[in-house]
N, C-alpha and C positions, 0 to 999 in steps of 0.2 A: 504494500500500500504506500502510495506517495504522500508526502506531507500535505499536498494540496487536497487530496481525497480525505485525509484525516481531518483537515481543517474544516472542510465543507460538511462532513458528517458531524463534527462537533457543533458547528453552528446550527445545524438542523436539530440536533438533540437539545441544544440550549433553548431554541425557539419552542420546541414541543413541551419541554418542562415548564417554560414560562407560561405558555397558553393553558396547560393543564392546571398549574397553580392558580392562575387568574380565574379559571372557570370554577375551581373549588372555592376560592376566596369570595367570589361574587355570587355564588349560588345561595339563595335564601335557605 
């Protein structure tokens, strides 16, 4: 795996975690 692939995968994972956390936080 190249550093570029690793970086893009990390960015996608970070975005997913952020959206999941936001969804949990904002759900009544």
